[in-house]
C-alpha positions in Angstrom: -14.7 -79.3 31.7 -17.8 -78.1 29.8 -18.2 -75.2 32.2 -14.5 -74.3 31.9 -14.6 -74.4 28.1 -17.7 -72.4 27.9 -16.2 -69.7 30.1 -13.0 -69.7 28.0 -15.1 -69.4 24.9 -17.1 -66.5 26.4 -13.9 -64.7 27.4 -12.3 -65.1 24.0 -15.5 -63.9 22.4 -15.5 -60.8 24.6 -11.9 -60.1 23.8 -12.6 -60.5 20.1 -15.5 -58.0 20.4 -13.3 -55.5 22.2 -10.5 -55.9 19.6 -13.1 -55.5 16.8 -14.6 -52.4 18.2 -11.3 -50.8 19.0 -10.1 -51.6 15.5 -13.3 -50.0 14.1 -12.8 -47.0 16.3 -9.2 -46.6 15.2 -10.1 -47.0 11.5 -12.9 -44.4 12.0 -10.5 -42.0 13.6 -7.9 -42.5 10.9 -10.6 -41.9 8.2 -11.9 -38.8 9.9 -8.4 -37.3 10.2 -7.7 -38.1 6.5 -11.1 -36.4 5.6 -10.2 -33.3 7.6 -6.9 -33.2 5.9 -8.5 -33.6 2.5 -11.5 -31.2 2.8 -9.4 -27.8 2.8 -8.1 -28.8 -0.6 -11.6 -29.4 -2.1 -13.4 -26.6 -3.7 -16.9 -27.3 -2.5 -18.3 -24.6 -4.9 -17.4 -27.0 -7.7 -20.1 -29.4 -6.4 -22.8 -26.8 -6.4 -25.3 -26.7 -9.3 -25.0 -24.4 -12.3 -27.2 -21.4 -11.7 -27.4 -18.0 -13.3 -28.5 -15.3 -10.9 -29.7 -11.9 -11.7 -28.2 -9.4 -9.2 -29.8 -6.0 -9.8 -28.3 -3.1 -8.0 -31.0 -0.7 -6.9 -30.7 2.7 -8.6 -31.0 4.6 -5.3 -27.9 2.8 -3.9 -25.7 2.3 -6.9 -23.2 4.5 -8.6 -23.9 3.3 -12.1 -26.6 1.6 -14.2 -28.3 -1.6 -13.2 -26.3 -4.7 -13.8 -26.8 -8.4 -14.2 -24.2 -10.7 -12.7 -23.5 -14.4 -13.5 -23.0 -16.6 -10.4 -20.7 -19.0 -12.2 -20.5 -22.5 -13.7 -20.2 -25.8 -11.9 -19.5 -29.5 -12.5 -23.1 -30.7 -12.7 -26.6 -29.6 -12.5 -30.0 -31.0 -11.6 -33.5 -29.5 -11.5 -33.9 -30.3 -7.7 -30.5 -28.8 -6.8 -31.0 -25.8 -8.9 -34.4 -25.1 -7.3 -33.1 -25.6 -3.8 -29.6 -24.3 -4.0 -30.3 -21.5 -6.6 -32.6 -19.7 -4.2 -29.8 -19.3 -1.6 -27.4 -18.3 -4.4 -29.8 -15.6 -5.6 -30.3 -14.3 -2.1 -26.5 -14.3 -1.3 -25.6 -12.7 -4.7 -28.1 -9.9 -4.3 -27.0 -9.3 -0.7 -23.3 -9.2 -1.6 -24.0 -6.9 -4.5 -26.0 -4.5 -2.4 -23.4 -4.7 0.3 -20.6 -3.7 -2.2 -22.7 -0.8 -3.5 -23.4 0.5 0.0 -19.8 0.3 1.1 -18.5 1.9 -2.1 -21.0 4.8 -1.7 -19.8 5.4 1.9 -16.1 5.4 1.1 -16.4 7.5 -2.1 -18.6 10.0 -0.1 -15.8 10.3 2.4 -13.2 10.6 -0.4 -11.4 7.5 0.8 -11.8 5.5 -2.5 -11.8 6.1 -6.2 -12.4 4.0 -9.3 -8.7 3.8 -10.1 -7.7 2.1 -6.8 -6.0 -1.2 -7.1 -8.4 -3.3 -5.0 -8.6 -6.8 -3.4 -11.7 -8.5 -2.0 -11.1 -11.3 0.5 -13.5 -14.0 1.7 -16.8 -15.6 0.8 -18.8 -13.7 -1.8 -15.7 -11.9 -3.1 -16.4 -13.0 -6.7 -19.7 -11.3 -6.6 -18.4 -8.2 -5.0 -15.5 -8.0 -7.5 -18.1 -8.2 -10.4 -20.2 -5.5 -8.7 -17.1 -3.2 -8.3 -16.1 -3.8 -12.0 -19.6 -2.9 -13.2 -19.5 0.2 -11.0 -16.4 1.4 -12.8 -13.4 0.0 -10.9 -10.6 -0.7 -13.4 -8.4 -2.9 -11.3 -10.1 -5.2 -8.8 -9.5 -8.9 -8.0 -10.9 -11.5 -5.5 -9.5 -14.0 -3.1 -12.2 -16.4 -2.0 -10.0 -18.7 0.1 -7.6 -17.4 2.6 -5.2 -19.8 4.4 -5.3 -18.4 7.9 -6.3 -21.7 9.6 -6.0 -25.1 8.0 -5.6 -28.4 9.8 -3.5 -29.8 6.9 -0.8 -27.3 7.5 1.7 -27.4 10.3 1.8 -23.6 10.6 -1.2 -21.4 11.4 0.6 -18.3 10.3 0.1 -18.0 6.6 0.5 -15.0 4.2 -1.3 -13.7 1.2 0.6 -14.4 -2.1 1.1 -10.7 -2.7 4.1 -8.4 -2.1 4.1 -5.7 0.5 2.4 -2.5 -0.4 0.5 -3.9 -3.4 -3.0 -2.6 -3.1 -4.7 0.7 -2.6 -7.9 -0.8 -1.2 -8.6 -4.1 0.6 -12.0 -5.3 1.7 -13.0 -8.4 3.8 -16.2 -9.4 5.6 -14.7 -12.6 7.2 -12.8 -11.0 10.0 -14.3 -12.3 13.2 -17.0 -14.9 12.5 -15.3 -17.0 9.8 -11.6 -16.6 10.6 -10.1 -18.6 13.4 -7.2 -16.2 13.9 -8.5 -12.7 13.1 -5.2 -11.0 14.0 -3.5 -12.7 11.2 -6.0 -11.5 8.6 -5.8 -7.9 9.9 -2.0 -7.9 9.8 -1.9 -9.3 6.4 -4.3 -6.7 5.1 -2.0 -4.0 6.6 1.0 -5.6 5.0 -0.3 -5.7 1.4 -1.8 -2.2 1.6 0.2 0.7 0.2 1.0 3.5 2.5 -2.0 5.7 2.5 -4.1 2.7 1.4 -7.6 2.0 2.7 -8.7 -1.2 4.5 -12.4 -1.9 5.0 -13.5 -4.7 7.3 -17.0 -5.9 8.3 -17.3 -7.2 11.8 -20.0 -8.0 14.3 -22.4 -5.2 15.3 -21.1 -4.9 18.9 -18.7 -2.2 19.8 -16.3 -4.8 21.1 -15.9 -6.1 17.6 -14.9 -2.7 16.2 -12.6 -2.2 19.2 -10.9 -5.6 18.6 -10.0 -4.6 15.0 -8.6 -1.3 16.2 -6.5 -3.0 18.7 -5.0 -5.3 16.2 -3.8 -2.6 13.8 -0.1 -1.9 13.9 0.6 0.6 11.2 -2.8 2.2 10.5 -5.3 4.6 11.9 -9.1 4.0 12.1 -10.8 6.7 10.0 -14.4 5.7 10.0 -16.7 3.3 11.9 -20.2 2.8 10.7 -23.0 0.2 10.3 -24.0 -1.7 7.2 -26.7 -4.3 7.2 -26.5 -4.8 11.0 -22.8 -5.2 10.8 -20.1 -2.8 11.8 -17.8 -1.3 9.1 -14.3 -0.5 10.2 -12.3 1.6 7.8 -8.6 2.4 8.4 -5.8 4.0 6.5 -2.3 2.8 6.5 0.3 5.3 7.8 3.4 6.1 5.7 6.7 4.3 6.5 7.9 7.7 7.8 5.4 7.3 10.7 6.0 3.7 11.5 9.9 3.7 11.4 11.8 5.5 14.1 15.2 6.9 13.3 18.2 5.9 15.5 19.0 8.1 18.5 22.4 8.9 17.1 20.9 10.2 13.9 23.1 13.4 13.4 20.7 15.5 11.3 17.7 14.8 13.4 19.4 15.6 16.7 20.5 18.8 15.0 17.1 19.8 13.4 14.4 18.2 15.6 14.2 21.1 18.0 13.9 23.5 15.0 11.1 21.7 13.3 8.5 23.5 15.4 9.9 26.8 14.0 9.3 25.9 10.4 6.6 27.3 8.2 3.3 25.3 8.8 2.2 22.7 6.3 -0.8 23.8 4.1 -3.2 21.8 1.9 -2.7 24.1 -1.0 -1.2 27.4 -2.1 -3.5 30.4 -1.8 -2.0 31.9 -5.1 -0.2 29.6 -7.5 1.7 32.4 -9.2 3.5 33.3 -5.9 6.8 31.5 -5.4 8.6 31.1 -2.1 9.5 34.4 -0.4 12.2 35.0 2.1 9.8 35.7 4.9 7.6 32.8 4.4 10.1 29.9 4.3 12.1 29.0 7.4 15.3 27.9 5.7 17.6 26.0 8.0 20.6 28.5 7.7 18.3 31.1 9.3 18.6 29.3 12.6 22.1 27.7 12.5 25.5 29.1 11.5 26.9 27.1 8.6 29.7 29.5 7.8 32.2 27.0 9.2 31.0 24.2 7.0 33.6 23.4 4.4 31.8 20.9 2.1 28.3 21.9 1.2 26.3 19.5 -1.1 23.2 20.2 -3.0 21.5 17.2 -4.7 18.5 17.7 -7.0 16.6 14.5 -8.0 14.3 15.0 -11.0 15.2 18.6 -11.8 11.8 19.0 -13.4 12.3 22.8 -14.0 15.1 22.2 -16.4 13.6 19.4 -18.5 10.0 20.8 -19.0 10.2 22.1 -22.5 6.7 23.6 -22.3 7.7 26.1 -19.7 10.1 28.9 -20.0 12.3 28.9 -16.8 15.4 30.6 -15.8 18.4 28.2 -15.4 18.5 29.3 -11.7 15.0 28.2 -10.9 16.2 24.8 -9.6 17.7 26.5 -6.6 15.4 27.6 -3.7 14.9 31.4 -4.1 16.3 33.8 -1.5 18.2 30.9 0.1 20.6 32.3 2.7 23.6 30.6 1.1 24.8 31.4 -2.4 24.3 28.4 -4.7 27.9 28.7 -5.9 29.1 27.6 -2.5 27.6 24.2 -3.1 28.9 21.1 -4.9 25.7 20.6 -7.0 24.5 17.2 -8.4 21.7 17.0 -10.9 20.1 13.6 -11.0 18.0 12.6 -14.0 17.5 10.1 -16.8 17.6 12.7 -19.6 21.3 13.5 -20.2 20.8 15.2 -23.5 18.8 18.0 -21.9 20.6 18.4 -18.6 24.1 18.4 -20.0 23.4 21.8 -21.6 23.0 23.3 -18.1 26.1 21.7 -16.6 28.4 24.5 -17.6 30.0 25.8 -14.4 32.5 24.2 -12.0 31.2 22.0 -9.2 28.1 21.1 -11.1 27.8 17.4 -11.9 25.2 15.4 -13.8 24.3 12.0 -12.5 22.6 9.7 -15.0 19.9 7.7 -13.2 17.8 5.6 -15.8 15.6 4.4 -12.9 13.8 7.7 -12.7 12.3 7.2 -16.2 10.4 4.1 -15.0 8.6 2.2 -17.8 9.0 5.1 -20.3 12.8 4.6 -20.4 12.5 0.9 -21.2 9.7 1.4 -23.9 11.1 4.4 -25.8 14.8 4.4 -24.8 16.5 7.3 -23.1 18.7 10.1 -24.2 18.2 9.5 -28.0 20.9 6.8 -28.2 23.4 8.6 -26.0 25.7 6.3 -24.0 25.1 6.6 -20.3 28.0 7.3 -17.9 27.3 4.1 -16.1 25.4 1.1 -17.4 21.9 0.5 -16.0 23.0 -2.8 -14.4 26.1 -1.2 -12.9 24.7 1.9 -11.3 23.4 1.7 -7.7 22.0 5.1 -7.0 21.5 4.5 -3.3 25.2 3.5 -2.9 26.3 6.5 -4.8 24.1 8.8 -2.6 25.4 7.3 0.6 29.0 7.7 -0.5 28.4 11.3 -1.6 26.7 12.6 1.6 28.8 10.7 4.3 31.7 13.1 4.0 29.7 16.3 3.5 29.4 19.0 6.2 25.9 20.3 5.1 23.5 18.5 2.7 20.5 19.9 1.0 18.3 17.5 -0.9 15.6 18.5 -3.3 13.4 16.0 -5.0 10.0 15.3 -6.6 7.5 12.8 -5.2 7.3 10.4 -8.1 7.1 6.6 -7.5 10.9 6.1 -7.9 11.8 9.0 -5.8 9.6 8.1 -2.9 11.0 4.5 -3.0 14.4 6.1 -2.7 13.3 8.3 0.1 11.9 5.2 1.9 15.2 3.4 1.4 17.4 6.2 2.9 14.9 6.5 5.8 15.0 2.8 6.6 18.8 2.5 6.3 19.6 5.7 8.1 21.2 7.6 5.2 18.5 10.4 5.8 20.6 11.2 8.9 23.2 12.8 6.6 20.5 15.1 5.0 20.2 18.4 6.8 17.5 20.1 4.8 14.9 18.5 2.4 12.7 20.0 -0.2 9.9 17.7 -1.4 7.8 18.5 -4.4 4.3 17.1 -4.9 1.6 17.4 -7.5 -0.8 20.1 -6.6 -3.8 18.4 -8.2 -3.1 14.7 -7.7 -4.1 11.9 -9.9 -7.5 10.8 -8.5 -8.0 8.1 -11.0 -5.0 6.0 -10.2 -4.6 6.3 -6.4 -6.8 5.9 -3.3 -5.7 9.2 -2.1 -4.7 12.2 -4.2 -1.0 12.9 -4.5 -1.5 16.0 -2.4 -3.0 13.9 0.5 -0.3 11.3 0.1 2.3 13.9 0.3 0.8 15.6 3.3 1.0 12.2 5.1 4.7 12.0 4.2 5.4 15.5 5.2 3.8 15.0 8.6 5.6 11.6 9.1 9.0 13.1 8.3 8.5 16.1 10.5 7.3 13.9 13.4 10.7 12.2 13.3 12.7 15.5 13.2 13.4 15.6 9.5 13.6 19.3 8.3 11.4 19.0 5.2 9.7 21.8 3.3 6.8 21.7 0.9 8.2 22.7 -2.5 5.5 24.3 -4.7 7.8 25.5 -7.5 7.8 22.1 -9.4 5.3 19.7 -10.7 5.3 16.0 -9.9 7.9 14.1 -11.9 6.0 12.0 -14.4 8.8 10.8 -16.7 8.0 13.4 -19.3 
């Protein structure tokens, strides 16, 4: 009996030990999972000591005077942690500052970046890089230290930046390969938030395969530069315009009609040789030169912006709005002037078949700040008027449509809309006017470069678009 009881006691003790260790293992596993779920929500930087680091940009590498940057404030501080951790902070801060200066120098040297670019820095050290860029003269730059591209406490790996499409002129990140679990998501998000023509700069491993991997991930951009910075590869790409990325439908009437003729058009040029020379009959390949439109019954001409008529500082003839030497008499068209300044334009609407369309959206912020038309009642309320709907209804029954417009922000948005929804298929000939100088302080590319990208994208899709030099960029003046 004693031997049996001892065996039973030993067996029960063994079972108890197994149960105990299994319970301990289960509790440890639960605790570990809870910790993993909790860590992504903890800002570990808040636990680091308070340090003040002098990050001095070397005169030979910087674009402005030397600067001192503050690393930041934290929850607690101790002499030991300050001594130990501060040395690493100082090293990282100086490295990131030097890195920012080097990359900015490279991009500005290649005319890919300017101080007015709306910029975003993503990843570790972004706060220091933002400070460095601000000290160097960038007027609009923000940092995003944490990026949610992989987190165990989220059910979905695919996350997005909390920014709208086409928000930034410049985006920089140095966390593409080594510190991001799904690099493709980061690259695609950078592309999404870049404006058309915007610049993305990514630091990757020094191997050629790392650079190639970034290039293979791009969907709507072209690589414009690959270099080396601090033993890393710098991959720079430019986002293509929507007119490159979006393909028009095969049944697009105007494109089927004009695409074979695009190769016969006058070549695109970076700038006019002589600014005092207007379009000449021999230099511009007007569409009616190649096709017979004599049997077209309803001809429509739409001019959005009509800068020639509202610029009080320039004495112009009232016919300057129409392309000179055009093969068709302007009187054969039903003409629509689209603008926000009714009081000026109404004085020119004096002949039959000329209509003024009031579009307050062209005024941008100026219309909301100062009011439009000097208190004049608009034909349609701002809330009631949908210009895109009006345009589609106007051109759908026309036999031949000529559209002339400036390349202001509102106009390009409209052009993108009619390109995406297919309404561009009702436009036979397009005249697009861009600024000849560009605003280098407010955009990554000059207006001229941006417009050249639009011209090429439209022509590549078969849109019969001309460069229009006889008007300045609409600026809401």
